[in-house]
C-alpha positions as a Markdown table, in Angstrom:
| # | Residue | x | y | z |
|---|---|---|---|---|
| 1 | Asp | -41.2 | 19.0 | 8.7 |
| 2 | Gly | -41.8 | 22.5 | 6.9 |
| 3 | Ser | -38.5 | 23.0 | 5.2 |
| 4 | Val | -38.2 | 24.2 | 1.9 |
| 5 | Thr | -37.1 | 21.4 | -0.5 |
| 6 | Gly | -37.1 | 23.2 | -3.7 |
| 7 | Ile | -38.6 | 25.8 | -5.9 |
| 8 | Ile | -40.5 | 25.6 | -9.4 |
| 9 | Asp | -40.6 | 28.8 | -11.9 |
| 10 | Glu | -42.2 | 29.8 | -14.9 |
| 11 | Ser | -39.1 | 28.4 | -16.6 |
| 12 | Asp | -38.7 | 25.3 | -14.7 |
| 13 | Ile | -42.4 | 24.5 | -16.4 |
| 14 | Leu | -42.0 | 25.4 | -19.7 |
| 15 | Gln | -38.9 | 23.2 | -20.3 |
| 16 | Ala | -40.4 | 20.6 | -18.6 |
| 17 | Ile | -43.5 | 20.8 | -21.3 |
| 18 | Val | -41.0 | 21.1 | -24.4 |
| 19 | Lys | -39.6 | 18.0 | -23.6 |
| 20 | Asp | -42.6 | 16.1 | -22.3 |
| 21 | Gln | -46.1 | 16.8 | -23.6 |
| 22 | Glu | -47.4 | 14.8 | -20.0 |
| 23 | Ala | -45.2 | 17.0 | -17.8 |
| 24 | Phe | -48.2 | 18.1 | -16.0 |
| 25 | Ser | -49.5 | 14.6 | -14.5 |
| 26 | His | -46.0 | 13.9 | -13.2 |
| 27 | Pro | -45.2 | 15.4 | -9.5 |
| 28 | Val | -43.7 | 19.0 | -9.4 |
| 29 | Ser | -40.2 | 16.9 | -7.8 |
| 30 | Asn | -39.3 | 15.9 | -11.2 |
| 31 | Tyr | -39.1 | 19.7 | -12.3 |
| 32 | Met | -38.3 | 21.5 | -9.3 |
| 33 | Thr | -35.0 | 23.4 | -8.7 |
| 34 | Ser | -33.7 | 21.7 | -5.4 |
| 35 | Lys | -30.1 | 23.1 | -5.0 |
| 36 | Leu | -31.6 | 26.4 | -3.6 |
| 37 | Glu | -29.1 | 29.2 | -2.2 |
| 38 | Thr | -31.0 | 30.2 | 1.4 |
| 39 | Val | -30.3 | 33.2 | 3.3 |
| 40 | Thr | -31.1 | 34.6 | 6.7 |
| 41 | Ala | -33.6 | 38.2 | 7.2 |
| 42 | Asp | -30.6 | 39.4 | 8.3 |
| 43 | Thr | -28.0 | 39.1 | 5.6 |
| 44 | Pro | -26.8 | 42.0 | 4.2 |
| 45 | Val | -28.1 | 42.8 | 0.8 |
| 46 | Asp | -24.8 | 42.7 | -0.7 |
| 47 | Glu | -24.2 | 39.1 | -0.1 |
| 48 | Leu | -27.1 | 38.8 | -2.5 |
| 49 | Leu | -25.6 | 39.6 | -5.5 |
| 50 | Pro | -23.2 | 36.6 | -5.8 |
| 51 | Ile | -26.8 | 34.3 | -5.9 |
| 52 | Phe | -28.7 | 36.7 | -8.7 |
| 53 | Ala | -25.2 | 36.9 | -10.7 |
| 54 | Ser | -25.6 | 33.1 | -10.9 |
| 55 | Asp | -29.4 | 32.9 | -11.7 |
| 56 | Lys | -31.1 | 32.1 | -9.3 |
| 57 | Val | -33.3 | 33.6 | -6.3 |
| 58 | Ala | -32.5 | 34.0 | -2.6 |
| 59 | Ile | -34.9 | 31.8 | -0.6 |
| 60 | Val | -35.2 | 33.3 | 2.9 |
| 61 | Val | -35.7 | 31.0 | 5.5 |
| 62 | Glu | -34.6 | 31.0 | 9.6 |
| 63 | Gly | -34.2 | 27.8 | 10.5 |
| 64 | Asn | -36.3 | 25.2 | 8.4 |
| 65 | Gln | -39.1 | 27.8 | 8.0 |
| 66 | Phe | -39.8 | 29.6 | 5.1 |
| 67 | Leu | -40.0 | 33.6 | 5.1 |
| 68 | Gly | -40.3 | 34.2 | 1.8 |
| 69 | Leu | -37.9 | 35.1 | -1.5 |
| 70 | Ile | -35.8 | 37.8 | -3.0 |
| 71 | Thr | -35.5 | 37.9 | -6.8 |
| 72 | Arg | -32.5 | 39.8 | -8.7 |
| 73 | Met | -35.8 | 42.1 | -10.6 |
| 74 | Asp | -36.9 | 42.4 | -6.5 |
| 75 | His | -33.8 | 44.2 | -6.0 |
| 76 | Ile | -33.5 | 46.5 | -8.6 |
| 77 | Asn | -36.6 | 47.5 | -7.7 |
| 78 | Tyr | -35.6 | 48.2 | -4.4 |
| 79 | Leu | -32.3 | 50.0 | -6.0 |
| 80 | Arg | -35.2 | 52.2 | -8.0 |
| 81 | Lys | -36.8 | 53.0 | -5.1 |
| 82 | Gln | -33.8 | 54.6 | -3.3 |
| 83 | Leu | -32.7 | 56.2 | -6.1 |
| 84 | Leu | -35.8 | 58.4 | -6.3 |
| 85 | Arg | -35.7 | 59.3 | -2.7 |
């Protein structure tokens, strides 16, 4: 149905390989994070802080449609640009 069911990043993959040399032959769903923190495009930026504090990324959705994701580094870069203005 097009909805986001999980996310996998480099650390997920590295942990999988350390535990199981055959991890690359298994489905991604075995290793992805499925407990997602979703926000909408109009969510205020300050509401992202608790998500970043829990070492997660903010998945931006509209209904079930994935629009993008925002990481802690995205937020830091945004703040850095604001200081340079």
